[in-house]
N, C-alpha and C positions, 0 to 999 in steps of 0.2 A: 110753090110760092111761099115765101116767108117774109114777114114784116117784123122788123125790130125797131128799137127806138132810134136807130141810126140810118137804116136803109131798107129798101124794098128789093127783094132778090127773086128772080125767076130762074129755075133750073129745068132744062128739058133734056131727057135722056132718050136718045133714039137708038136704033139697032146699030148704026155705024158711027154715030157722032153724039156729042154733048154740046149744049148751048147754055150760056149763062148771061143773064141780063141783070145789071146792078144799077139801082137808082138811089143816090143819097136822098134821104127824106127832106132835107132842107131845100133841095132843088125841085121837088114835085109841086106843081101848081094845081093840078087837078087830075082826076081819074074818071074815065067814062066806061060804062059797060053796055054792050049791046048783044042780044041773043036772038037767034032765029031758030028754025026747026032743026037745022043740021049743024050750025056753026055758032060759036060765041066768040066775041072779041073783047078784050080788056085793053083800053087805050090809056097810056100814062103820058101826061104832058109834064115835061121837066126841062127847065132852062131854055125855053123856046123850041124844044124838039118834041116830037111825038113818036112814041114806040107802041106798036100794036102787037099784042100777044094773042094769037089765035088758037082756038082749040076746036077740034072736030069731034063730034059725038058719034058713037057707033049707032047705026040703025039696027033695030032688032026686029 
């Protein structure tokens, strides 16, 4: 994840694919974070849309 003065960018590198989410800062109305024992989610609300970025934690 990277935040600049212009945009919020999420990059995910997988074994077989890459995914990029890009949000212009001027369009972001709010951000919400929720975390449980195994999973955390960052929700970005921009221009009437919602994007959920989910992350799974390793259990040890």
